[in-house]
NUKOLMI-289610 format. One record per atom (N, C-alpha, C): residue number from 1; atom name; x, y, z; residue in one letter. Coordinates in steps of 0.2 Angstrom, whole numbers, m for minus. Example, Ala and Ser with C-alpha at 12.3 -4.5 7.8 and 13.67 -1.06 7.14 Angstrom:
! residues 2
SITE   num   atomo      px      py      pz   residuo
SITE     1       N      66     m28      39         A
SITE     1      CA      62     m22      39         A
SITE     1       C      66     m16      39         A
SITE     2       N      64     m11      35         S
SITE     2      CA      68      m5      36         S
SITE     2       C      64       0      39         S
! end
This chain:
! residues 221
SITE   num   atomo      px      py      pz   residuo
SITE     1       N    m203     548     377         M
SITE     1      CA    m205     542     374         M
SITE     1       C    m209     539     380         M
SITE     2       N    m216     540     379         N
SITE     2      CA    m220     534     382         N
SITE     2       C    m218     528     381         N
SITE     3       N    m220     524     389         L
SITE     3      CA    m221     517     390         L
SITE     3       C    m228     515     389         L
SITE     4       N    m229     512     382         K
SITE     4      CA    m236     511     381         K
SITE     4       C    m236     501     379         K
SITE     5       N    m239     497     383         V
SITE     5      CA    m236     491     384         V
SITE     5       C    m239     488     376         V
SITE     6       N    m246     491     373         E
SITE     6      CA    m246     490     366         E
SITE     6       C    m241     489     361         E
SITE     7       N    m236     494     364         N
SITE     7      CA    m232     496     358         N
SITE     7       C    m224     493     361         N
SITE     8       N    m224     489     365         L
SITE     8      CA    m218     487     369         L
SITE     8       C    m214     482     364         L
SITE     9       N    m218     479     359         A
SITE     9      CA    m215     475     355         A
SITE     9       C    m210     479     349         A
SITE    10       N    m212     484     349         L
SITE    10      CA    m207     488     344         L
SITE    10       C    m200     491     345         L
SITE    11       N    m198     488     353         F
SITE    11      CA    m192     489     356         F
SITE    11       C    m187     484     357         F
SITE    12       N    m190     480     353         G
SITE    12      CA    m184     472     355         G
SITE    12       C    m190     466     359         G
SITE    13       N    m185     463     361         K
SITE    13      CA    m186     458     365         K
SITE    13       C    m190     459     371         K
SITE    14       N    m197     462     370         T
SITE    14      CA    m200     466     377         T
SITE    14       C    m206     459     377         T
SITE    15       N    m208     454     374         K
SITE    15      CA    m212     449     375         K
SITE    15       C    m210     445     381         K
SITE    16       N    m204     444     380         K
SITE    16      CA    m202     440     388         K
SITE    16       C    m202     443     393         K
SITE    17       N    m201     452     392         I
SITE    17      CA    m204     456     400         I
SITE    17       C    m207     456     402         I
SITE    18       N    m213     456     396         E
SITE    18      CA    m220     457     399         E
SITE    18       C    m222     451     403         E
SITE    19       N    m219     443     400         I
SITE    19      CA    m221     437     404         I
SITE    19       C    m218     438     411         I
SITE    20       N    m212     441     411         M
SITE    20      CA    m207     441     417         M
SITE    20       C    m211     446     421         M
SITE    21       N    m213     451     419         I
SITE    21      CA    m217     455     424         I
SITE    21       C    m224     453     427         I
SITE    22       N    m227     449     424         D
SITE    22      CA    m233     446     424         D
SITE    22       C    m232     440     431         D
SITE    23       N    m226     437     428         S
SITE    23      CA    m224     433     435         S
SITE    23       C    m221     434     440         S
SITE    24       N    m219     442     440         L
SITE    24      CA    m217     445     446         L
SITE    24       C    m224     446     449         L
SITE    25       N    m228     448     447         M
SITE    25      CA    m235     450     449         M
SITE    25       C    m238     444     454         M
SITE    26       N    m236     438     449         D
SITE    26      CA    m241     433     452         D
SITE    26       C    m236     430     457         D
SITE    27       N    m229     431     460         C
SITE    27      CA    m228     431     465         C
SITE    27       C    m230     434     471         C
SITE    28       N    m230     442     470         I
SITE    28      CA    m232     446     475         I
SITE    28       C    m239     443     477         I
SITE    29       N    m243     443     472         S
SITE    29      CA    m251     441     473         S
SITE    29       C    m252     434     477         S
SITE    30       N    m248     429     475         N
SITE    30      CA    m248     422     478         N
SITE    30       C    m245     423     485         N
SITE    31       N    m241     427     485         G
SITE    31      CA    m237     428     493         G
SITE    31       C    m244     430     497         G
SITE    32       N    m245     435     495         A
SITE    32      CA    m251     440     499         A
SITE    32       C    m257     433     501         A
SITE    33       N    m258     430     497         M
SITE    33      CA    m264     424     498         M
SITE    33       C    m260     421     503         M
SITE    34       N    m254     417     502         K
SITE    34      CA    m251     414     507         K
SITE    34       C    m251     417     514         K
SITE    35       N    m248     424     514         F
SITE    35      CA    m247     426     519         F
SITE    35       C    m256     426     524         F
SITE    36       N    m261     427     520         E
SITE    36      CA    m268     427     524         E
SITE    36       C    m269     421     525         E
SITE    37       N    m268     415     522         S
SITE    37      CA    m270     410     522         S
SITE    37       C    m265     408     530         S
SITE    38       N    m258     408     530         G
SITE    38      CA    m254     408     535         G
SITE    38       C    m259     408     541         G
SITE    39       N    m258     415     542         F
SITE    39      CA    m261     419     547         F
SITE    39       C    m268     417     550         F
SITE    40       N    m273     414     546         D
SITE    40      CA    m278     410     549         D
SITE    40       C    m277     403     552         D
SITE    41       N    m270     400     549         I
SITE    41      CA    m269     393     551         I
SITE    41       C    m266     395     558         I
SITE    42       N    m263     402     559         Y
SITE    42      CA    m261     404     567         Y
SITE    42       C    m265     405     570         Y
SITE    43       N    m271     410     569         L
SITE    43      CA    m276     410     572         L
SITE    43       C    m281     403     574         L
SITE    44       N    m281     400     570         N
SITE    44      CA    m285     392     572         N
SITE    44       C    m280     388     576         N
SITE    45       N    m274     388     578         G
SITE    45      CA    m271     386     584         G
SITE    45       C    m268     380     581         G
SITE    46       N    m266     379     572         A
SITE    46      CA    m263     374     572         A
SITE    46       C    m256     373     573         A
SITE    47       N    m254     366     573         E
SITE    47      CA    m249     365     573         E
SITE    47       C    m241     370     571         E
SITE    48       N    m237     370     575         E
SITE    48      CA    m231     376     573         E
SITE    48       C    m229     373     565         E
SITE    49       N    m227     367     564         G
SITE    49      CA    m225     366     557         G
SITE    49       C    m229     369     551         G
SITE    50       N    m235     369     552         R
SITE    50      CA    m239     372     546         R
SITE    50       C    m237     379     545         R
SITE    51       N    m236     383     551         C
SITE    51      CA    m235     392     551         C
SITE    51       C    m229     391     548         C
SITE    52       N    m223     386     550         D
SITE    52      CA    m218     385     547         D
SITE    52       C    m217     386     538         D
SITE    53       N    m221     381     537         D
SITE    53      CA    m222     380     529         D
SITE    53       C    m224     384     526         D
SITE    54       N    m229     388     529         S
SITE    54      CA    m232     394     526         S
SITE    54       C    m226     401     527         S
SITE    55       N    m222     403     530         V
SITE    55      CA    m216     407     530         V
SITE    55       C    m211     406     524         V
SITE    56       N    m210     397     524         H
SITE    56      CA    m205     395     518         H
SITE    56       C    m208     396     512         H
SITE    57       N    m214     396     512         Q
SITE    57      CA    m217     396     506         Q
SITE    57       C    m217     404     503         Q
SITE    58       N    m219     409     508         I
SITE    58      CA    m219     416     507         I
SITE    58       C    m212     418     504         I
SITE    59       N    m207     415     508         R
SITE    59      CA    m200     417     507         R
SITE    59       C    m198     416     500         R
SITE    60       N    m202     407     497         D
SITE    60      CA    m199     404     492         D
SITE    60       C    m201     411     487         D
SITE    61       N    m207     413     485         L
SITE    61      CA    m210     417     481         L
SITE    61       C    m206     424     481         L
SITE    62       N    m206     426     488         E
SITE    62      CA    m200     434     489         E
SITE    62       C    m194     431     484         E
SITE    63       N    m191     426     484         V
SITE    63      CA    m184     425     481         V
SITE    63       C    m185     424     473         V
SITE    64       N    m191     421     472         E
SITE    64      CA    m193     421     467         E
SITE    64       C    m193     428     462         E
SITE    65       N    m196     432     466         G
SITE    65      CA    m199     438     464         G
SITE    65       C    m194     444     462         G
SITE    66       N    m187     444     468         N
SITE    66      CA    m181     447     468         N
SITE    66       C    m179     444     461         N
SITE    67       N    m178     437     459         R
SITE    67      CA    m175     435     454         R
SITE    67       C    m179     440     447         R
SITE    68       N    m185     438     448         L
SITE    68      CA    m188     441     441         L
SITE    68       C    m187     449     440         L
SITE    69       N    m188     451     447         R
SITE    69      CA    m187     460     446         R
SITE    69       C    m179     459     444         R
SITE    70       N    m172     458     445         R
SITE    70      CA    m166     459     443         R
SITE    70       C    m165     458     436         R
SITE    71       N    m168     451     435         E
SITE    71      CA    m169     449     425         E
SITE    71       C    m172     454     422         E
SITE    72       N    m178     458     425         I
SITE    72      CA    m180     460     421         I
SITE    72       C    m176     469     421         I
SITE    73       N    m172     470     427         E
SITE    73      CA    m169     476     426         E
SITE    73       C    m163     476     420         E
SITE    74       N    m160     470     422         G
SITE    74      CA    m154     470     418         G
SITE    74       C    m157     469     410         G
SITE    75       N    m162     465     406         H
SITE    75      CA    m166     467     400         H
SITE    75       C    m167     476     399         H
SITE    76       N    m169     478     403         L
SITE    76      CA    m170     485     401         L
SITE    76       C    m166     487     400         L
SITE    77       N    m160     486     403         Y
SITE    77      CA    m154     491     403         Y
SITE    77       C    m149     488     397         Y
SITE    78       N    m148     482     396         T
SITE    78      CA    m145     480     392         T
SITE    78       C    m148     479     385         T
SITE    79       N    m154     479     385         D
SITE    79      CA    m158     480     379         D
SITE    79       C    m159     487     377         D
SITE    80       N    m157     492     380         M
SITE    80      CA    m158     498     380         M
SITE    80       C    m166     501     378         M
SITE    81       N    m170     497     384         L
SITE    81      CA    m179     498     381         L
SITE    81       C    m180     503     385         L
SITE    82       N    m185     508     386         I
SITE    82      CA    m189     513     388         I
SITE    82       C    m186     516     391         I
SITE    83       N    m180     519     387         P
SITE    83      CA    m176     525     392         P
SITE    83       C    m179     529     397         P
SITE    84       N    m182     533     393         D
SITE    84      CA    m188     538     396         D
SITE    84       C    m192     536     405         D
SITE    85       N    m194     529     404         S
SITE    85      CA    m198     527     410         S
SITE    85       C    m196     523     414         S
SITE    86       N    m188     519     411         R
SITE    86      CA    m186     515     416         R
SITE    86       C    m185     514     423         R
SITE    87       N    m183     521     423         G
SITE    87      CA    m184     522     431         G
SITE    87       C    m189     521     435         G
SITE    88       N    m194     524     431         D
SITE    88      CA    m200     525     434         D
SITE    88       C    m203     515     435         D
SITE    89       N    m202     513     430         V
SITE    89      CA    m203     505     430         V
SITE    89       C    m201     502     435         V
SITE    90       N    m193     502     436         L
SITE    90      CA    m189     498     441         L
SITE    90       C    m191     501     447         L
SITE    91       N    m194     507     449         S
SITE    91      CA    m195     508     455         S
SITE    91       C    m202     505     458         S
SITE    92       N    m207     505     453         L
SITE    92      CA    m212     502     454         L
SITE    92       C    m211     495     454         L
SITE    93       N    m208     492     450         L
SITE    93      CA    m207     485     450         L
SITE    93       C    m203     482     459         L
SITE    94       N    m199     486     460         E
SITE    94      CA    m195     484     468         E
SITE    94       C    m199     486     473         E
SITE    95       N    m204     492     474         D
SITE    95      CA    m208     496     479         D
SITE    95       C    m214     489     478         D
SITE    96       N    m216     486     474         T
SITE    96      CA    m221     483     474         T
SITE    96       C    m218     476     476         T
SITE    97       N    m213     473     475         N
SITE    97      CA    m212     468     477         N
SITE    97       C    m209     468     485         N
SITE    98       N    m208     474     486         Y
SITE    98      CA    m204     475     494         Y
SITE    98       C    m212     474     498         Y
SITE    99       N    m218     473     495         L
SITE    99      CA    m223     473     500         L
SITE    99       C    m223     464     502         L
SITE   100       N    m221     461     497         L
SITE   100      CA    m220     452     499         L
SITE   100       C    m214     451     505         L
SITE   101       N    m210     456     504         G
SITE   101      CA    m204     456     507         G
SITE   101       C    m208     458     515         G
SITE   102       N    m212     464     517         L
SITE   102      CA    m214     466     523         L
SITE   102       C    m219     460     525         L
SITE   103       N    m224     457     521         A
SITE   103      CA    m227     452     522         A
SITE   103       C    m223     447     526         A
SITE   104       N    m219     444     523         E
SITE   104      CA    m215     438     525         E
SITE   104       C    m211     440     532         E
SITE   105       N    m209     446     532         D
SITE   105      CA    m206     448     541         D
SITE   105       C    m211     450     543         D
SITE   106       N    m217     450     544         I
SITE   106      CA    m222     451     548         I
SITE   106       C    m226     443     550         I
SITE   107       N    m227     440     545         F
SITE   107      CA    m229     432     548         F
SITE   107       C    m222     429     551         F
SITE   108       N    m217     431     549         L
SITE   108      CA    m210     427     552         L
SITE   108       C    m212     429     558         L
SITE   109       N    m212     436     561         A
SITE   109      CA    m213     438     567         A
SITE   109       C    m219     435     572         A
SITE   110       N    m223     436     568         I
SITE   110      CA    m229     431     573         I
SITE   110       C    m228     425     573         I
SITE   111       N    m225     420     571         T
SITE   111      CA    m222     413     572         T
SITE   111       C    m218     413     577         T
SITE   112       N    m213     419     576         V
SITE   112      CA    m206     419     583         V
SITE   112       C    m211     421     588         V
SITE   113       N    m212     426     589         E
SITE   113      CA    m215     429     596         E
SITE   113       C    m221     426     597         E
SITE   114       N    m226     423     593         K
SITE   114      CA    m232     419     594         K
SITE   114       C    m235     423     600         K
SITE   115       N    m240     429     598         P
SITE   115      CA    m243     434     600         P
SITE   115       C    m251     429     603         P
SITE   116       N    m253     430     608         A
SITE   116      CA    m257     427     612         A
SITE   116       C    m263     430     610         A
SITE   117       N    m267     428     605         I
SITE   117      CA    m272     432     603         I
SITE   117       C    m279     428     603         I
SITE   118       N    m283     431     610         G
SITE   118      CA    m288     428     611         G
SITE   118       C    m294     428     607         G
SITE   119       N    m299     422     609         D
SITE   119      CA    m306     422     604         D
SITE   119       C    m309     430     604         D
SITE   120       N    m309     435     610         T
SITE   120      CA    m313     439     609         T
SITE   120       C    m307     445     604         T
SITE   121       N    m303     442     602         F
SITE   121      CA    m299     447     596         F
SITE   121       C    m298     443     590         F
SITE   122       N    m300     439     589         K
SITE   122      CA    m297     433     584         K
SITE   122       C    m302     437     576         K
SITE   123       N    m307     439     578         G
SITE   123      CA    m310     441     573         G
SITE   123       C    m310     447     568         G
SITE   124       N    m307     451     573         D
SITE   124      CA    m303     457     571         D
SITE   124       C    m297     457     568         D
SITE   125       N    m293     453     571         F
SITE   125      CA    m286     451     568         F
SITE   125       C    m287     448     562         F
SITE   126       N    m290     444     561         K
SITE   126      CA    m293     439     554         K
SITE   126       C    m294     447     550         K
SITE   127       N    m299     450     551         L
SITE   127      CA    m302     455     547         L
SITE   127       C    m296     461     544         L
SITE   128       N    m291     462     551         L
SITE   128      CA    m286     467     548         L
SITE   128       C    m283     463     542         L
SITE   129       N    m280     458     545         A
SITE   129      CA    m277     454     540         A
SITE   129       C    m279     454     534         A
SITE   130       N    m284     451     532         S
SITE   130      CA    m288     452     526         S
SITE   130       C    m289     459     521         S
SITE   131       N    m291     462     526         T
SITE   131      CA    m290     470     523         T
SITE   131       C    m285     472     519         T
SITE   132       N    m277     471     523         A
SITE   132      CA    m273     472     520         A
SITE   132       C    m269     470     515         A
SITE   133       N    m271     462     515         V
SITE   133      CA    m271     459     508         V
SITE   133       C    m274     462     504         V
SITE   134       N    m281     463     504         K
SITE   134      CA    m284     467     499         K
SITE   134       C    m281     474     496         K
SITE   135       N    m278     477     502         S
SITE   135      CA    m275     483     499         S
SITE   135       C    m269     482     495         S
SITE   136       N    m265     476     498         V
SITE   136      CA    m258     473     492         V
SITE   136       C    m260     470     487         V
SITE   137       N    m268     468     486         E
SITE   137      CA    m269     464     478         E
SITE   137       C    m271     469     475         E
SITE   138       N    m274     475     478         S
SITE   138      CA    m276     481     472         S
SITE   138       C    m269     483     470         S
SITE   139       N    m265     485     474         T
SITE   139      CA    m259     488     473         T
SITE   139       C    m255     484     465         T
SITE   140       N    m257     476     466         V
SITE   140      CA    m253     472     461         V
SITE   140       C    m260     474     456         V
SITE   141       N    m265     473     456         L
SITE   141      CA    m269     475     451         L
SITE   141       C    m267     482     446         L
SITE   142       N    m267     485     451         A
SITE   142      CA    m266     494     447         A
SITE   142       C    m258     493     445         A
SITE   143       N    m254     488     446         S
SITE   143      CA    m248     488     443         S
SITE   143       C    m247     483     437         S
SITE   144       N    m251     482     437         R
SITE   144      CA    m253     477     431         R
SITE   144       C    m255     481     426         R
SITE   145       N    m261     484     428         A
SITE   145      CA    m264     490     424         A
SITE   145       C    m260     495     421         A
SITE   146       N    m256     495     424         F
SITE   146      CA    m249     502     422         F
SITE   146       C    m246     499     414         F
SITE   147       N    m245     491     415         F
SITE   147      CA    m242     490     410         F
SITE   147       C    m246     488     405         F
SITE   148       N    m253     485     406         R
SITE   148      CA    m257     482     401         R
SITE   148       C    m264     487     398         R
SITE   149       N    m268     492     404         N
SITE   149      CA    m272     496     403         N
SITE   149       C    m272     501     407         N
SITE   150       N    m268     507     405         I
SITE   150      CA    m266     513     409         I
SITE   150       C    m273     516     411         I
SITE   151       N    m278     515     408         T
SITE   151      CA    m283     519     411         T
SITE   151       C    m288     515     416         T
SITE   152       N    m285     509     419         A
SITE   152      CA    m289     505     423         A
SITE   152       C    m286     506     430         A
SITE   153       N    m280     509     429         V
SITE   153      CA    m277     512     437         V
SITE   153       C    m279     515     440         V
SITE   154       N    m282     520     438         R
SITE   154      CA    m285     524     444         R
SITE   154       C    m291     520     447         R
SITE   155       N    m295     517     443         D
SITE   155      CA    m301     513     447         D
SITE   155       C    m297     507     454         D
SITE   156       N    m292     504     452         H
SITE   156      CA    m289     500     456         H
SITE   156       C    m284     503     462         H
SITE   157       N    m283     511     460         L
SITE   157      CA    m281     513     466         L
SITE   157       C    m285     517     471         L
SITE   158       N    m289     517     468         G
SITE   158      CA    m295     519     473         G
SITE   158       C    m299     515     478         G
SITE   159       N    m296     509     476         K
SITE   159      CA    m297     504     479         K
SITE   159       C    m292     501     485         K
SITE   160       N    m286     502     483         V
SITE   160      CA    m281     504     488         V
SITE   160       C    m283     507     493         V
SITE   161       N    m285     514     493         S
SITE   161      CA    m286     519     498         S
SITE   161       C    m290     516     501         S
SITE   162       N    m296     513     497         F
SITE   162      CA    m302     512     501         F
SITE   162       C    m300     504     507         F
SITE   163       N    m297     501     506         H
SITE   163      CA    m295     497     510         H
SITE   163       C    m291     499     515         H
SITE   164       N    m285     502     513         E
SITE   164      CA    m281     506     519         E
SITE   164       C    m284     509     522         E
SITE   165       N    m290     514     520         E
SITE   165      CA    m293     517     527         E
SITE   165       C    m298     512     531         E
SITE   166       N    m301     506     527         E
SITE   166      CA    m304     503     532         E
SITE   166       C    m298     498     536         E
SITE   167       N    m291     497     534         C
SITE   167      CA    m288     494     539         C
SITE   167       C    m287     500     545         C
SITE   168       N    m286     507     543         D
SITE   168      CA    m285     510     550         D
SITE   168       C    m291     510     554         D
SITE   169       N    m296     510     552         Q
SITE   169      CA    m302     510     556         Q
SITE   169       C    m303     502     561         Q
SITE   170       N    m303     496     558         I
SITE   170      CA    m301     490     561         I
SITE   170       C    m296     492     565         I
SITE   171       N    m290     493     564         A
SITE   171      CA    m284     492     570         A
SITE   171       C    m286     497     576         A
SITE   172       N    m289     503     574         T
SITE   172      CA    m292     507     580         T
SITE   172       C    m296     505     585         T
SITE   173       N    m300     501     581         R
SITE   173      CA    m306     498     584         R
SITE   173       C    m303     493     590         R
SITE   174       N    m298     489     586         L
SITE   174      CA    m295     484     589         L
SITE   174       C    m290     485     595         L
SITE   175       N    m286     492     594         K
SITE   175      CA    m283     493     600         K
SITE   175       C    m285     496     605         K
SITE   176       N    m292     500     603         R
SITE   176      CA    m297     502     608         R
SITE   176       C    m299     496     613         R
SITE   177       N    m300     490     609         N
SITE   177      CA    m303     486     613         N
SITE   177       C    m299     480     616         N
SITE   178       N    m293     481     614         I
SITE   178      CA    m287     480     618         I
SITE   178       C    m285     481     626         I
SITE   179       N    m286     487     624         F
SITE   179      CA    m283     491     630         F
SITE   179       C    m288     493     635         F
SITE   180       N    m295     490     633         A
SITE   180      CA    m301     491     638         A
SITE   180       C    m303     483     642         A
SITE   181       N    m297     479     637         S
SITE   181      CA    m299     473     642         S
SITE   181       C    m295     472     648         S
SITE   182       N    m297     466     651         D
SITE   182      CA    m292     465     658         D
SITE   182       C    m286     461     656         D
SITE   183       N    m282     462     651         L
SITE   183      CA    m276     459     650         L
SITE   183       C    m271     462     653         L
SITE   184       N    m265     459     654         K
SITE   184      CA    m260     462     657         K
SITE   184       C    m256     467     652         K
SITE   185       N    m254     473     655         L
SITE   185      CA    m251     477     650         L
SITE   185       C    m246     475     646         L
SITE   186       N    m242     470     648         E
SITE   186      CA    m236     468     641         E
SITE   186       C    m240     465     637         E
SITE   187       N    m245     460     639         N
SITE   187      CA    m250     458     634         N
SITE   187       C    m253     462     627         N
SITE   188       N    m255     468     631         K
SITE   188      CA    m259     471     628         K
SITE   188       C    m254     475     622         K
SITE   189       N    m248     478     625         L
SITE   189      CA    m244     480     620         L
SITE   189       C    m240     476     615         L
SITE   190       N    m240     469     618         H
SITE   190      CA    m239     463     612         H
SITE   190       C    m242     464     608         H
SITE   191       N    m249     464     608         L
SITE   191      CA    m254     464     602         L
SITE   191       C    m254     469     600         L
SITE   192       N    m256     475     603         R
SITE   192      CA    m254     482     599         R
SITE   192       C    m249     483     593         R
SITE   193       N    m242     480     595         Y
SITE   193      CA    m237     479     591         Y
SITE   193       C    m239     475     584         Y
SITE   194       N    m241     470     586         F
SITE   194      CA    m245     466     579         F
SITE   194       C    m249     470     574         F
SITE   195       N    m256     474     579         V
SITE   195      CA    m260     476     576         V
SITE   195       C    m256     483     570         V
SITE   196       N    m252     485     575         D
SITE   196      CA    m249     489     570         D
SITE   196       C    m246     487     565         D
SITE   197       N    m242     482     565         K
SITE   197      CA    m239     477     561         K
SITE   197       C    m243     476     553         K
SITE   198       N    m248     473     554         L
SITE   198      CA    m253     470     551         L
SITE   198       C    m255     477     546         L
SITE   199       N    m259     483     552         D
SITE   199      CA    m259     490     550         D
SITE   199       C    m253     494     543         D
SITE   200       N    m246     492     545         R
SITE   200      CA    m242     496     540         R
SITE   200       C    m242     491     533         R
SITE   201       N    m244     486     534         L
SITE   201      CA    m243     483     527         L
SITE   201       C    m249     484     523         L
SITE   202       N    m254     487     525         A
SITE   202      CA    m259     491     520         A
SITE   202       C    m256     498     518         A
SITE   203       N    m253     502     525         D
SITE   203      CA    m249     508     524         D
SITE   203       C    m244     508     518         D
SITE   204       N    m241     503     517         E
SITE   204      CA    m235     502     512         E
SITE   204       C    m238     501     506         E
SITE   205       N    m245     498     505         A
SITE   205      CA    m248     498     501         A
SITE   205       C    m250     503     495         A
SITE   206       N    m253     507     500         E
SITE   206      CA    m255     513     499         E
SITE   206       C    m251     518     497         E
SITE   207       N    m243     518     498         D
SITE   207      CA    m238     522     497         D
SITE   207       C    m235     519     492         D
SITE   208       N    m236     514     488         V
SITE   208      CA    m234     510     483         V
SITE   208       C    m238     514     477         V
SITE   209       N    m245     514     477         G
SITE   209      CA    m250     518     475         G
SITE   209       C    m248     524     474         G
SITE   210       N    m247     528     479         D
SITE   210      CA    m247     535     478         D
SITE   210       C    m241     537     472         D
SITE   211       N    m235     532     472         W
SITE   211      CA    m228     533     468         W
SITE   211       C    m233     530     460         W
SITE   212       N    m237     527     462         L
SITE   212      CA    m238     523     454         L
SITE   212       C    m243     529     453         L
SITE   213       N    m248     531     455         A
SITE   213      CA    m253     537     452         A
SITE   213       C    m248     542     451         A
SITE   214       N    m242     545     453         I
SITE   214      CA    m238     549     449         I
SITE   214       C    m235     545     443         I
SITE   215       N    m232     540     442         Y
SITE   215      CA    m229     537     436         Y
SITE   215       C    m234     537     430         Y
SITE   216       N    m241     535     433         T
SITE   216      CA    m247     536     429         T
SITE   216       C    m248     542     424         T
SITE   217       N    m247     547     427         I
SITE   217      CA    m248     555     427         I
SITE   217       C    m242     556     421         I
SITE   218       N    m236     553     423         K
SITE   218      CA    m230     556     418         K
SITE   218       C    m230     552     412         K
SITE   219       N    m234     545     412         R
SITE   219      CA    m235     541     405         R
SITE   219       C    m241     545     401         R
SITE   220       N    m244     550     405         S
SITE   220      CA    m250     552     401         S
SITE   220       C    m247     559     397         S
SITE   221       N    m241     560     400         L
SITE   221      CA    m240     568     396         L
SITE   221       C    m238     568     391         L
! end
């Protein structure tokens, strides 16, 4: 039995599940935007309290996302919905929601360790974070399409890969410039650590996209 969103109503109380899935995707998308705005606040040297507020906002969205994911899982099992696709759907929701948790972990580490990002590197750090968020947002759009318009999944996944490759290029350039600078080695290593953390967000988004591509093929069989 293929999962087709336009036919979900055939399986029972599915309108509620559609709404919950949309709400979960909203949490992830909003969390990614909060991450980007919080990082901008950090780069601009705002007071620590504003960064802490961003951490709490992202965390609240992650908590809500986890609640929604568990509730969706419960409905899929108790209402005996989409048994052939249930595992793929639950894995997709869990993996996509993981991106929000990762964004929170990265931003929390930034606020705790406070890497000293000089003006020379702020532009590329900002660009790296922004591009990583675009990878996450494209993954969310691809996930939404999986439930609403499966023919659009491929286009969104292409953007995930594009942004991930951009992140790799920005990260490589940034690390070259960091290690070519006059900073002390410990400062270089600290900045490199956070370059890799930001780049990892895009890598993980691409991994989710790779699995989503497989789920999409399976749905089409």
